[in-house]
C-alpha positions as CSV (number, residue, x, y, z in Angstrom):
1,M,6.3,-20.3,-130.3
2,H,6.7,-24.1,-130.9
3,L,3.6,-26.2,-131.6
4,E,3.4,-29.9,-132.2
5,F,0.7,-30.6,-134.8
6,T,-0.8,-33.3,-136.9
7,K,-2.3,-32.8,-140.4
8,G,-5.4,-34.8,-141.3
9,Q,-7.9,-34.9,-144.1
10,G,-11.4,-36.2,-144.7
11,A,-12.6,-36.3,-148.4
12,G,-10.1,-33.5,-149.1
13,N,-11.2,-31.3,-146.3
14,D,-7.9,-30.8,-144.5
15,F,-7.2,-29.7,-140.9
16,V,-4.4,-28.9,-138.5
17,I,-4.9,-30.8,-135.3
18,L,-3.6,-29.4,-132.1
19,L,-3.6,-31.7,-129.0
20,D,-4.1,-29.6,-125.9
21,P,-5.7,-31.7,-123.2
22,H,-5.6,-29.1,-120.5
23,G,-6.6,-26.1,-122.7
24,D,-3.3,-24.3,-122.2
25,L,-3.0,-22.9,-125.8
26,E,-4.2,-19.4,-126.6
27,L,-5.4,-19.5,-130.2
28,S,-5.6,-16.1,-131.7
29,D,-7.3,-15.4,-135.0
30,E,-3.9,-14.4,-136.3
31,L,-2.3,-17.7,-135.3
32,I,-5.1,-19.7,-136.9
33,R,-4.6,-17.8,-140.1
34,K,-0.9,-18.4,-140.1
35,L,-1.3,-22.1,-139.5
36,C,-3.9,-22.5,-142.3
37,D,-2.0,-20.4,-144.8
38,R,-1.2,-22.6,-147.8
39,R,2.0,-20.8,-148.8
40,F,3.5,-19.5,-145.6
41,G,2.0,-22.0,-143.1
42,I,1.0,-25.6,-142.8
43,G,-2.1,-25.2,-145.0
44,A,-5.6,-26.2,-144.0
45,D,-9.3,-25.5,-144.2
46,G,-9.4,-25.1,-140.4
47,V,-7.9,-26.1,-137.1
48,L,-9.1,-28.9,-134.8
49,H,-8.2,-28.0,-131.2
50,A,-8.5,-31.1,-129.0
51,V,-9.2,-30.3,-125.4
52,L,-10.5,-32.5,-122.6
53,G,-14.0,-31.4,-121.6
54,D,-13.1,-30.8,-118.0
55,Y,-10.7,-28.0,-119.3
56,A,-12.9,-26.6,-122.1
57,E,-14.7,-23.3,-121.4
58,E,-17.6,-24.2,-123.7
59,W,-18.2,-27.8,-122.6
60,D,-19.2,-29.4,-119.4
61,G,-18.5,-33.1,-119.5
62,P,-15.7,-35.7,-119.4
63,E,-15.6,-36.1,-123.2
64,W,-13.0,-34.6,-125.5
65,F,-14.1,-31.3,-126.9
66,M,-13.6,-30.3,-130.5
67,D,-12.8,-26.6,-130.6
68,Y,-13.1,-25.9,-134.3
69,R,-11.8,-22.8,-136.0
70,N,-12.2,-21.8,-139.7
71,A,-9.1,-20.9,-141.7
72,D,-9.8,-17.2,-141.2
73,G,-9.8,-17.6,-137.4
74,S,-13.5,-17.5,-136.9
75,I,-15.2,-20.0,-134.6
76,A,-17.6,-22.5,-136.1
77,E,-20.4,-24.5,-134.3
78,M,-19.7,-27.7,-136.1
79,C,-17.6,-29.4,-138.9
80,G,-18.6,-32.8,-140.1
81,N,-15.5,-33.9,-141.9
82,G,-13.5,-32.2,-139.1
83,L,-15.3,-34.4,-136.6
84,R,-14.5,-37.5,-138.5
85,V,-10.8,-36.5,-138.7
86,F,-10.9,-35.6,-135.0
87,C,-12.2,-39.1,-134.1
88,K,-9.5,-40.7,-136.3
89,F,-6.9,-38.7,-134.4
90,L,-8.2,-39.9,-131.0
91,F,-8.4,-43.5,-132.2
92,E,-4.9,-43.7,-133.8
93,N,-3.3,-41.9,-130.9
94,H,-5.0,-44.1,-128.3
95,R,-6.6,-41.2,-126.6
96,V,-9.8,-43.2,-126.2
97,P,-10.4,-47.0,-125.8
98,G,-11.7,-49.1,-128.7
99,H,-13.2,-47.7,-131.9
100,S,-16.1,-45.6,-130.7
101,V,-16.1,-42.3,-129.0
102,A,-18.4,-39.4,-127.8
103,V,-17.2,-35.9,-128.6
104,G,-18.4,-32.6,-127.3
105,T,-18.9,-29.9,-130.0
106,R,-20.5,-26.4,-130.0
107,A,-23.5,-28.1,-131.7
108,G,-23.9,-30.7,-128.9
109,L,-22.7,-34.2,-128.1
110,R,-21.7,-36.3,-131.2
111,T,-20.5,-39.8,-131.6
112,G,-17.9,-41.4,-133.9
113,Q,-17.2,-45.0,-134.9
114,E,-14.4,-46.5,-136.9
115,F,-14.9,-49.4,-139.3
116,E,-12.5,-52.2,-140.4
117,D,-11.8,-50.4,-143.7
118,G,-10.7,-47.3,-141.8
119,S,-13.7,-45.2,-142.6
120,I,-15.3,-43.1,-139.9
121,E,-19.0,-42.5,-139.3
122,V,-20.2,-39.7,-137.0
123,S,-23.6,-38.7,-135.7
124,M,-24.6,-35.2,-136.9
125,G,-27.8,-34.5,-135.0
126,E,-31.0,-33.4,-136.7
127,A,-30.9,-31.6,-140.0
128,K,-33.7,-29.0,-139.9
129,L,-35.1,-27.7,-143.2
130,G,-36.0,-24.0,-143.1
131,Q,-37.1,-21.2,-145.3
132,E,-36.5,-20.6,-149.0
133,V,-33.8,-18.0,-149.8
134,Q,-32.0,-16.6,-152.8
135,I,-28.3,-17.1,-153.3
136,D,-26.3,-15.0,-155.7
137,A,-23.1,-16.6,-157.0
138,G,-21.0,-14.9,-159.7
139,G,-23.9,-12.6,-160.6
140,Q,-26.3,-15.6,-161.1
141,A,-29.3,-15.9,-158.8
142,Y,-30.3,-19.4,-157.5
143,Q,-33.2,-20.5,-155.4
144,A,-32.1,-22.4,-152.3
145,L,-33.4,-23.9,-149.0
146,A,-32.0,-23.0,-145.6
147,V,-30.9,-26.1,-143.6
148,D,-29.7,-26.1,-140.0
149,V,-27.2,-28.8,-139.2
150,G,-25.9,-27.2,-136.0
151,N,-24.5,-24.5,-138.3
152,P,-26.3,-22.6,-141.2
153,H,-26.5,-23.8,-144.8
154,A,-28.2,-22.8,-148.0
155,V,-28.6,-25.6,-150.5
156,S,-29.5,-25.0,-154.2
157,Y,-30.2,-27.7,-156.8
158,V,-28.7,-26.9,-160.1
159,S,-28.4,-28.6,-163.5
160,S,-24.6,-28.6,-163.4
161,V,-22.4,-27.9,-160.4
162,L,-19.5,-27.2,-162.7
163,A,-21.3,-24.2,-164.2
164,V,-21.6,-22.4,-160.8
165,D,-19.1,-19.5,-160.4
166,L,-17.6,-19.7,-156.9
167,S,-14.7,-17.4,-157.5
168,S,-16.0,-15.1,-154.8
169,A,-18.2,-15.5,-151.7
170,P,-22.0,-15.9,-152.6
171,T,-24.5,-13.4,-151.1
172,W,-28.1,-14.0,-150.1
173,L,-31.5,-12.6,-149.8
174,P,-33.1,-11.8,-147.5
175,E,-30.0,-10.4,-145.9
176,T,-31.5,-11.2,-142.4
177,A,-31.7,-14.9,-143.1
178,F,-28.2,-15.7,-142.0
179,P,-26.9,-13.0,-139.5
180,A,-23.8,-15.1,-138.7
181,G,-23.1,-16.0,-142.4
182,V,-23.8,-19.2,-144.2
183,N,-22.3,-22.1,-146.0
184,T,-23.6,-22.4,-149.5
185,E,-24.0,-25.7,-151.3
186,F,-24.8,-26.4,-155.0
187,V,-26.0,-30.0,-155.8
188,E,-26.8,-31.8,-159.0
189,R,-29.0,-34.9,-158.8
190,T,-27.5,-37.7,-161.0
191,A,-30.0,-40.3,-159.8
192,P,-32.4,-40.6,-156.9
193,G,-30.3,-40.6,-153.8
194,K,-27.1,-39.7,-155.7
195,L,-25.7,-36.1,-155.8
196,N,-22.8,-34.2,-157.2
197,F,-21.7,-31.4,-154.8
198,R,-19.8,-28.1,-154.5
199,V,-19.5,-25.8,-151.6
200,F,-18.4,-22.4,-150.5
201,E,-17.7,-22.5,-146.8
202,R,-18.0,-19.3,-144.7
203,G,-14.6,-18.5,-143.3
204,S,-12.7,-20.9,-145.6
205,G,-13.9,-20.3,-149.2
206,E,-14.5,-23.1,-151.7
207,T,-13.4,-26.4,-150.3
208,L,-13.2,-30.0,-151.6
209,A,-15.9,-31.1,-149.2
210,C,-18.0,-30.0,-146.3
211,G,-19.5,-32.6,-144.0
212,T,-22.3,-30.6,-142.6
213,G,-23.0,-29.3,-146.1
214,V,-23.2,-32.8,-147.4
215,V,-25.7,-33.7,-144.6
216,A,-27.7,-30.5,-145.4
217,A,-28.0,-31.5,-149.1
218,A,-28.7,-35.1,-148.2
219,A,-31.5,-34.1,-145.9
220,I,-33.3,-32.4,-148.7
221,E,-32.8,-35.3,-151.1
222,H,-34.0,-37.8,-148.4
223,E,-37.4,-36.1,-148.3
224,S,-38.2,-37.8,-151.6
225,L,-36.7,-41.2,-150.8
226,P,-37.7,-44.3,-148.8
227,E,-37.0,-43.8,-145.1
228,D,-34.2,-46.5,-145.1
229,Q,-32.4,-45.3,-148.2
230,S,-29.1,-43.5,-147.7
231,V,-27.8,-40.7,-149.9
232,T,-24.4,-40.8,-151.7
233,V,-22.7,-37.5,-152.3
234,E,-19.8,-37.1,-154.7
235,T,-17.7,-34.1,-153.6
236,P,-14.5,-32.9,-155.4
237,G,-12.5,-34.6,-152.6
238,G,-14.3,-38.0,-152.4
239,T,-17.5,-39.9,-151.8
240,L,-19.5,-39.5,-148.6
241,Q,-22.6,-41.4,-147.5
242,V,-25.4,-40.1,-145.3
243,R,-28.0,-42.2,-143.6
244,F,-30.9,-41.2,-141.4
245,A,-32.1,-43.0,-138.3
246,D,-33.5,-42.2,-134.9
247,G,-34.2,-38.6,-135.9
248,Q,-30.7,-37.7,-136.9
249,A,-28.2,-38.0,-139.7
250,Y,-25.0,-40.1,-139.8
251,L,-22.1,-39.1,-142.0
252,K,-19.6,-41.8,-143.2
253,G,-16.5,-41.6,-145.3
254,P,-12.7,-41.7,-145.4
255,A,-10.5,-39.9,-142.9
256,E,-6.7,-40.1,-142.5
257,L,-3.8,-38.6,-140.7
258,V,-1.3,-37.3,-143.2
259,F,1.8,-36.2,-141.2
260,S,2.9,-34.7,-138.0
261,G,5.5,-32.0,-137.2
262,M,6.6,-29.0,-135.3
263,W,5.4,-25.4,-136.1
264,H,7.9,-22.6,-135.4
265,D,6.7,-19.0,-135.2
């Protein structure tokens, strides 16, 4: 098999991008795992499969569809940093006119805009706060709040994000809270509207950033802020900003295409 690919990253979240306008590729879990393997493959947190909506089984519309897969091959509803990199790819490869675009995702229609400094802002839909849950990480129990950003999150405020043990996947109680698994975020407030952040993503492990997770954390923080104040989140991979308007969140930050090549299997 020979696959043309592009590698991209947004705040350290890295992705293999596969351009497949007519949806001809058959992406098995095994192939995704090979592509994302950091020693034997290209290396990535996930795969962004770019398909025109008219040829995507899970989208009915003319927009490009972002078929996102986690590094373990599992399908995810949404990926915020992946969406920003996806938009950057469409802009730089002239697949859409101008510097704004609508993209279909499993979480619904999203929009992206590129600014003069090269940063990308994407709409993320509504962040819905849910029930209180307990997260266990490294044998330590943390109180957390469930947040739905088109995919499931559990956000815990801690005194130090560096003290949290993320060497293995966190677990949760009640076990029925997240039947499809959950992304777990640990945040440390350094000032009102300013957070330090770490995340363990389902299907990928600890990553340098998580766009939907950043939005989930920002949504909780925004509850105690003036309506027009944005939230700045420092992730291990870079700084992201989240603003709230018109009933939804907007995620802004850096995104770049790193290199392109040919995969031989």
